[in-house]
N, C-alpha and C positions, 0 to 999 in steps of 0.2 A: 505494497500499499507505500503511493505516495506519499512523503511530509509536506504539508503544508502548513505556511505563511507567511506573513507580509512581508515583504520587501517595499523601502527604499533609494529609487535612485537620485544621487550627487549629481548635481551640473559643476562644469566647472567655474560658474559664477561663484555655485555656494562656496565651496572648494577658497578662492578669494577671499568670501567676505569671510567665512569661519576662520581662514590662517591670519588674514588682518587683526581680526576680537582677539583672538588666540594670542597675539605679540602683543598688542597693546595691556594684553589681562600679564601678562609676563614682564612687559616694560614696567609697569605700574606697583610691581612686588620689589622688594628689597632682591631678591635674586639675580645676580648677574652672570650669566653663564660665559665661559671662554671657550667651552666647546659644545657643538650640536652632534646629539651620536642618534643617528634612524637608524629604526627597527624594520628593517627590510622585508617584505618587500611595502607591505601598507606606508610605511612611513618616509619614502622617499620624499615624495612629490609634499608634503607639509613641514618636512625639516629642511628642503630646500626654499620652502615659499616664508619660513619664520627666520631663517638665515637673514635673505633681504631685508623685510621689516625690521631686523633686530644690528643690519648690517653687522654677520657674523657671517668669516670665513675658514672656522676650521669644523669643517664637516666632514665626521665621518659616518660609519657602518658597520650592525653588526647583523647577522641574518636571522629569523627562528621561524620554523615552522612549525603552523597550529593548525591552519586552515588550510582547506583544499576547494579549487573551484565549485562554485554553488552551494556554496553555504556548507559546505561536509567537514564538521569536526574532526581532528586527530585525536586518539585519545589524551595525548600529553604535548604542550611545548615543547619543543625541542633545538636547541642550542645546535645552529648547522653552519654560520662562520662569524669567527667571534673577532675581538675586535686585533690590529696586527700590532700597535704600540699602547705605552705605558700612558697613563694619565696623568700622572707625577704629581696628585691632587689639585688638578685644576674642577672650578665648577662645571657637572656636563647638564646640559639641556638634554632628555631625553625622549624622542620624538615618535610615536606613531598615528597611523590614521585612527583608532576607535579601542576603545576602550570595552571589550565582552565580556568575557570572564573574568579576566585578571592574569592570567596563568603566563600571559607573555610580557607583559609588565612586569612580574616578581620576580621572572627567570632573566629578566635582563638587566633590572638591577641588583638582582649579587650580583651578573658578570661583570660590572663597572666597578663594583669594591674589588673584585680579581685584579682586574685591571688597575686598580692603586686610584680611583675617584675621589676626589673632593666633594663637597656636598652637591647632589642627584636630584633634580628636580625632573616629577615627570608631565609632558604634554598631549594633548591630542584632538585632535578636529571633532569628537563625539563620544560621551562619556556613558554607557551605559548604567542602570541603577542591578543592573543585575553583578555586573564588574564586582571582585571581591576587594578591588584593589583601584582604589579614589585616588586618582593622577590632581599632582598639586596643580594642574592649568588644565580647561578642558575648556573648550567654546562651546557648544551645547551640551545640555541634559538630555540621554531620552530615558522618559522616564515607561513607556510601554516599552515592550522590545520589538523588535525588527529589523533584518538583515539589509545592512548599509552598503549602496554597491557604489562606488565611486568612478570618477569617468575614466581613473587608470586601468579598471580593473572590469568591466564594462562586458568585451568580448569573453573574459574568462567566467564569469559570474553565469552568464548566460549560456555560456557551451557546458557547463557543470550543470543548470540547470534544465536544458534542454536533452540533456544525458540521463539524467535523474527520470523522466519519465516512462511510463512503461512501454509503450511503445513509440518510434521516434516518431515524427510529426512527419507528413506525407511532403508536407512544403514548407516554406516560411509563412504562409497565410494561417494555415491551424498552427506551427508553432506561435506566432503573437497571439492567436487566441486562449493557448492553454497557457504562456505565461501571464497573460490574465487572470485564467481563472484559478490556476493552482496557489500563484506568491501575489496577486495584484500588480503586475508590473504591465505598465501601459507601453508598449515598445516600437519603435519605427520600425512598419515593416523591411522596409530597404538595408536596416541595422542588420534584420536576424537573416533577410539576403545572406550579404557580406558573409555572414558566422556560416551559411550554408556553403558558399563559395569554398572557404578556406579550413574549414573543419569537414571532412568526407565522413 
């Protein structure tokens, strides 16, 4: 039986707006980051936008695997790529797109400590109430759980949702209808056609 739940598609304009608001919150706090660490892959874009807004140039990344395409959660968050250099006691701003379960942020914080971070603060675009970890900074709080689809992961997530359907849709029109039926997504048919062309 297919698992149905609500999804929300986030636009690039919304990402820019949320990132700006997040940067303002960080700037107004007493914390001044020296290093921004993006949690790949979802944290890449927000971290880069925050660097731009906060006039920071030291941007690094780690990769933690927790979710697969189409909101499929792995049993446990796993560190896949670690930091390459010691942080030398510097102030660290740890950035991801969303805090969902909290497992990724918790694992990432522990990893920063292992690399000799100074004070660590966490920042996300969306903080879900389901998360066991409350980020130090977040742009928007999500009270009623839903899966967030960011513009940099649209094709990946939609492909994952289509692959989860009991029977592969006959064409893009049927796929659009089923995406709305199961997950409440209103998707342009032309986008789904592109997915069908590139993901056989």
